[in-house]
N, C-alpha and C positions, 0 to 999 in steps of 0.2 A: 885170156882166162883159161885155166886148166880145168877140165872136167874131172869129177871124182873117178878113182880107179874102178869102182864097182860097176860103172856104166858099161865097161867093155864086156862084162859077163852077163849083162841083163838079157832076159829072154825076148824082150821087145826090140832089141837092137837089130836094125836092118829090116824090120817089119814095116815096109812102106805101104802094105795093103790095109793097114789099120791106122787110124788117127787116135793116138792116146791123149793128145792135148785137147781136142774138141771132137770127141767121137759122136757119130750119129747114133740114134737110138738102137738101130740094129747092130751096131758094132760094140756096144758097151759090154754085152755078155761075153763076146769073144775076147775083148781086151782083158776082162776080169779073169777069164780062164787061163790066159797066158800068164797073168800076174800070179795066179794061184800056184803055178808050177815053176816060177822063177826062183833061181838060187839066191838072188840078192834082194828079194822082196822087202825084207826088214830094213836093209840099208836104204833102199829107195824111199820107203815110207818115212824113215827117220830124217832123210835129207829134205823131203818135201815138207815135213812138219817144222823142221828147224828154219827153213827159208820162208815159210808162210806161202807156199805155192798156191795160187788161186785157180789154176786151170788144170783140167785133165784128170786122168787116173794115174795115181802113183801108189805103188805098193798094194794095188787092188782096191783102193778107196778113192771115191770121187771127192770133190771139194767140200760138199756138205758133210760127208762122213769124216773127212779130215778136220773140219772145223769143230765137230763134237769131240774128237780125240784131242785136238789141240787145247780146247777149253779144259778138259779133264786133266791133261798132263802139264799144263802151264806153258805150252808153246804159243808163239804168236798166231793170231787168227789168220787164215788165208786172206790175202788182200792183193789187189791189183796195184802194182807199183807204177809210177810214172815212167815214161820212156827214157832210155839212155840219151844223154845229150841235153838234159833239162836241169835247171837249177833245183827243181823240187827233188829230183832223184839224188842230187849232190847233197842238199841240205837236210832233207827228211830221212833219207835212206842210207846216207853216208857212202854213196858210191863214189869212188875216186878214179874212175877210168878217165882217159884223156878227154872224151867227149863231154862228160859231166863236169869235169874241172873247167873246160873251156866255156861251157854254158854258164857256170857259176861266175867266172871272171867277167863275162859279158854282162850278166845281171848286175854285178857289183859296179861296173863302169856306169851303167845306165842309172842305177840307184844314186850314185854319187853325183852324177850330172843333174838329176832332178833335185837333189838336196842343194847343190850350188845354185841352181836356178831359183829355188825357193828363197835362198838367202839374199840373192840379188833382187828379188821381187819380180822376176820374169816368169814365174810359174803361172800356169793357167788359173784363172779365178774359179773358185768353187761356189756353187749356188745351193741353197737349201730349198727343197720342194715344199710349198705351202699346202698343196693338196695332191692326192694320188694322181699319177699319170700312167697311162697304158703304154708299155714298151713291148711291142710285138705281142706275144702270148702272155706275158707277165705284167705285173704292175709294180711301179716304183712308188713306195709309200711316202706320205707326208713326213717331213723331217729328214729324209735321206738326202745325202749330198750328191750333186751331179756336177760334172765339169763339161762345159760347152766345148765341142770340137771346133777347131779353126774353120771358119767359113760357114758355120751353121748357126742359126738364131738360138738364143737362150729360150727355153720353154716359158710360156706365159705364167705357168704355175710355179715359177721359181723366183726367189728373191736373193740378192747378193748376201753372201756370208760375210762375217767380219774379216777384214784383211788378215792374212797370216802374219804373225809377228816375226821379225827377223831373228834367226837363231844366232846367238853370238858365239 
């Protein structure tokens, strides 16, 4: 991946004493002061707005300030993207790097294997909860589907769902 040309002229380039991505409270003012004198401040801000950058100070604005500008100017809202090498990054964010493409291929292989197992009738049986069940700190509500893990008993609060019809 190639970085934009403007980054080589940025005033923050090589400033290892400051963290522009996750600055501590005492560093924010110094980061903004460097941005204020940067020759490529507008390009930096435009790039952060166009990509929906969710972290750090870009073009002198933090994520909350960029969110307001993005909303006014029609840019995507700053958002945290899934990590590279995940199907979500491939499918939702259209990343076509090798790691994301490989993750998508693996996801598709597993999805097709589940579909074939369902067609053969070897898919795990789903159960419907009759009453709410506590699951750690949260609750699974009545009417939710659960799948029993191999070797674990089915909850007493569950009843078998109708068998899945074979897909032709």
